[in-house]
C-alpha positions as CSV (number, residue, x, y, z in Angstrom):
1,X,27.8,25.9,36.6
2,X,29.2,22.4,36.8
3,X,25.9,20.9,35.8
4,X,25.6,23.3,32.8
5,X,29.1,22.3,31.6
6,X,28.2,18.6,32.0
7,X,25.0,19.0,30.0
8,X,26.9,20.8,27.2
9,X,29.6,18.1,27.2
10,X,27.0,15.4,26.9
11,X,25.2,17.2,24.1
12,X,28.5,17.7,22.2
13,X,29.3,14.0,22.5
14,X,25.9,12.7,21.3
15,X,25.0,15.4,18.6
16,X,27.4,14.0,16.0
17,X,25.9,10.5,16.5
18,X,22.4,11.5,15.3
19,X,21.3,11.3,11.7
20,X,20.3,14.9,11.4
21,X,18.5,15.8,8.1
22,X,19.4,18.9,6.1
23,X,18.2,20.4,2.8
24,X,19.8,18.4,0.0
25,X,20.1,15.1,1.9
26,X,19.0,11.8,0.5
27,X,17.6,9.0,2.6
28,X,17.2,5.4,1.5
29,X,14.9,3.2,3.6
30,X,14.2,-0.5,3.3
31,X,11.0,-1.8,4.9
32,X,9.0,-4.9,5.3
33,X,5.5,-3.8,4.4
34,X,2.2,-5.5,5.1
35,X,-0.4,-4.6,2.5
36,X,-3.8,-5.1,4.1
37,X,-6.7,-4.4,1.7
38,X,-9.8,-2.5,3.0
39,X,-11.9,-3.5,0.0
40,X,-15.3,-2.4,-1.0
41,X,-17.1,-4.7,-3.4
42,X,-20.7,-5.0,-4.8
43,X,-20.1,-8.2,-6.8
44,X,-23.5,-9.8,-6.2
45,X,-25.6,-6.8,-7.0
46,X,-23.6,-6.0,-10.1
47,X,-23.6,-9.6,-11.4
48,X,-27.4,-9.8,-10.9
49,X,-27.9,-6.5,-12.7
50,X,-25.4,-7.0,-15.7
51,X,-25.3,-10.7,-16.2
52,X,-28.0,-12.8,-14.6
53,X,-29.7,-13.2,-11.2
54,X,-27.3,-16.0,-10.1
55,X,-25.6,-14.6,-6.9
56,X,-26.6,-13.5,-3.4
57,X,-26.9,-9.7,-3.4
58,X,-24.4,-9.5,-0.6
59,X,-21.7,-11.5,-2.3
60,X,-18.4,-9.7,-2.5
61,X,-14.9,-10.0,-3.8
62,X,-12.3,-10.5,-1.0
63,X,-8.6,-9.6,-1.4
64,X,-6.1,-11.1,1.1
65,X,-3.2,-9.3,2.7
66,X,0.4,-9.8,1.7
67,X,3.9,-8.8,3.2
68,X,6.4,-7.5,0.7
69,X,9.8,-5.8,0.6
70,X,9.7,-2.0,0.0
71,X,12.4,0.4,-1.1
72,X,11.9,4.1,-0.4
73,X,14.1,7.0,-1.6
74,X,13.6,10.5,0.0
75,X,15.1,13.8,-0.9
76,X,15.0,16.7,1.6
77,X,13.9,19.8,-0.2
78,X,14.3,21.8,3.1
79,X,15.2,20.7,6.6
80,X,11.5,19.8,7.3
81,X,10.1,19.0,3.8
82,X,11.0,15.8,2.0
83,X,9.7,14.1,-1.1
84,X,9.6,10.3,-0.9
85,X,9.3,7.8,-3.8
86,X,8.0,4.5,-2.6
87,X,9.0,1.5,-4.7
88,X,7.8,-2.0,-4.0
89,X,8.0,-5.4,-5.6
90,X,4.7,-6.7,-7.0
91,X,2.2,-7.4,-4.2
92,X,0.5,-10.7,-5.0
93,X,-3.0,-11.1,-3.5
94,X,-5.5,-14.0,-3.6
95,X,-9.0,-13.0,-4.7
96,X,-12.0,-14.9,-3.5
97,X,-15.8,-14.7,-3.6
98,X,-17.4,-14.5,-0.1
99,X,-20.9,-14.2,1.1
100,X,-22.6,-16.0,-1.8
101,X,-25.2,-18.6,-0.7
102,X,-26.3,-19.3,-4.3
103,X,-24.8,-22.6,-5.5
104,X,-24.7,-21.3,-9.1
105,X,-21.4,-19.6,-8.3
106,X,-20.7,-19.9,-4.6
107,X,-17.8,-19.0,-2.3
108,X,-14.5,-19.9,-3.9
109,X,-11.0,-18.8,-4.7
110,X,-10.7,-17.2,-8.1
111,X,-6.9,-16.9,-8.3
112,X,-4.5,-14.1,-7.6
113,X,-3.6,-10.7,-8.9
114,X,-0.2,-9.0,-8.9
115,X,-0.1,-5.3,-8.3
116,X,2.8,-2.9,-8.6
117,X,2.0,0.3,-6.7
118,X,4.7,3.1,-6.9
119,X,3.7,6.0,-4.7
120,X,5.1,9.6,-4.4
121,X,4.5,11.6,-1.3
122,X,5.5,15.0,0.2
123,X,6.4,14.8,3.9
124,X,6.6,17.2,6.7
125,X,9.2,16.2,9.4
126,X,8.5,17.7,12.8
127,X,11.9,17.1,14.4
128,X,14.5,16.4,11.8
129,X,17.4,17.2,14.1
130,X,16.2,15.2,17.1
131,X,16.4,11.5,17.9
132,X,12.6,11.0,17.5
133,X,11.4,12.6,14.2
134,X,7.6,12.0,13.5
135,X,6.3,12.9,10.1
136,X,3.1,13.1,8.0
137,X,2.8,12.9,4.2
138,X,0.3,12.9,1.3
139,X,0.7,12.1,-2.4
140,X,-0.3,10.1,-5.4
141,X,-0.3,6.4,-6.2
142,X,-0.3,4.6,-9.5
143,X,-1.1,0.8,-9.4
144,X,-0.2,-1.3,-12.4
145,X,-1.9,-4.7,-12.3
146,X,0.6,-7.1,-13.8
147,X,-1.3,-10.4,-13.5
148,X,-5.0,-9.7,-14.2
149,X,-6.4,-13.2,-14.9
150,X,-8.9,-14.9,-12.7
151,X,-11.5,-17.6,-13.3
152,X,-14.5,-19.3,-11.7
153,X,-13.3,-22.8,-10.8
154,X,-16.4,-24.5,-9.3
155,X,-20.1,-25.0,-9.8
156,X,-22.3,-24.1,-12.8
157,X,-20.1,-21.3,-14.2
158,X,-16.8,-23.2,-13.8
159,X,-14.3,-22.2,-16.4
160,X,-15.6,-18.7,-16.9
161,X,-12.9,-16.1,-17.2
162,X,-12.6,-13.0,-15.1
163,X,-10.1,-10.1,-15.5
164,X,-9.0,-7.0,-13.7
165,X,-9.7,-4.5,-16.5
166,X,-7.8,-1.3,-15.7
167,X,-4.9,0.1,-13.7
168,X,-5.6,2.7,-11.0
169,X,-4.6,6.3,-10.0
170,X,-5.3,7.3,-6.5
171,X,-4.1,9.3,-3.5
172,X,-2.0,8.2,-0.5
173,X,-1.9,9.4,3.1
174,X,1.1,8.7,5.3
175,X,2.3,8.9,8.9
176,X,5.5,7.6,10.5
177,X,8.5,8.1,12.6
178,X,12.3,8.0,12.1
179,X,14.5,7.2,15.1
180,X,17.8,8.8,14.3
181,X,20.9,6.8,15.2
182,X,24.6,7.1,14.8
183,X,26.4,7.8,11.5
184,X,23.3,8.6,9.5
185,X,21.4,5.4,10.3
186,X,17.8,5.4,11.4
187,X,15.0,3.0,12.3
188,X,11.7,3.7,10.7
189,X,8.0,2.8,11.2
190,X,5.4,3.9,8.7
191,X,1.7,3.5,7.9
192,X,0.0,4.5,4.6
193,X,-3.5,4.5,3.3
194,X,-3.7,4.1,-0.4
195,X,-6.8,4.4,-2.7
196,X,-6.8,1.7,-5.4
197,X,-9.9,1.1,-7.5
198,X,-10.5,-1.0,-10.6
199,X,-13.2,-2.6,-12.8
200,X,-13.6,-6.4,-12.8
201,X,-15.2,-8.1,-15.8
202,X,-16.5,-11.5,-16.7
203,X,-16.2,-13.1,-20.2
204,X,-19.7,-13.9,-21.4
205,X,-21.1,-14.9,-24.8
206,X,-21.6,-11.3,-25.7
207,X,-18.0,-10.2,-24.6
208,X,-16.5,-8.8,-21.4
209,X,-19.2,-7.7,-19.0
210,X,-18.6,-5.6,-15.8
211,X,-19.3,-7.6,-12.6
212,X,-17.7,-5.3,-10.0
213,X,-16.3,-1.9,-9.3
214,X,-13.7,-3.0,-6.7
215,X,-12.1,-0.6,-4.3
216,X,-9.0,-2.3,-2.7
217,X,-7.8,0.7,-0.6
218,X,-5.1,-1.0,1.4
219,X,-3.5,0.0,4.7
220,X,0.2,-0.5,4.3
221,X,2.1,-1.1,7.6
222,X,5.9,-0.9,7.3
223,X,9.0,-1.2,9.6
224,X,12.6,-1.0,8.5
225,X,15.9,0.8,8.5
226,X,17.4,3.7,6.6
227,X,20.5,5.6,5.8
228,X,21.1,9.4,5.2
229,X,23.6,10.5,2.6
C-alpha cells in the first residue's frame, strides 16, 4: 500500500512537468539541419547525346552537403495527429563535375545553387503524453531554386553558362522523436528524406540544351528544441 501511494505521489509530481500534447496545441521547433544530397546524375551520357561527345559517360554532377537553421511549426489536429510546416533558410550547395576523364570539360567546380525547400507533413505521434514521443510523417515538398546560375570555368568550354531550369515538387518522409520536458519545452531529433529533381541546361549556339536530369533527393538530419503552446 505504501509503495502504491509513493508511486502515485511521484507521478503527481512529475506529470505537470511534461509537455503533453493535446488537440489544438501549437508546437514551434528550431533545429540545426544538415542537408545531405543523395544525388543521381547522368551528366556525361546526356551531354554526349544532346551536345557533343566531349565527356566521360560516367561523369556526374555532385552536390555538396550544407547545415542550415530550420524553423518548424506544428498544429495538433488530435492528440496523436499533427501537421508540421517545415520552413528553412535557403540551403546553398556547391555543384561540381566528378568522374570526367575527358580534358575537354574535366572535373571542376561549377558554382553553387541556393534552394528554398518548404515542406508540409502529416505526423503520427505514438506517445504524446509520455516523456519519449517517437513519430513518423509523410508529406509534400516544394523546392524553389533562388540562385540557378552555374558556369564551366576551365578547359576548352570555359565560360559556357549552365542553369538549373526548373523548381521541384516532390514528397517527403519523416521520422523523429520528441523528448518532453518541463513547462512545455522539448528536445527534438528528426530525419527526413525529400525528393527534389530538376533539369540542368547548357547555353549553346542553338540555345539552352538539356545536359542532365538531376535528382538531388537529400537526407535532412536535424536536432533542436521546441515549445508547446
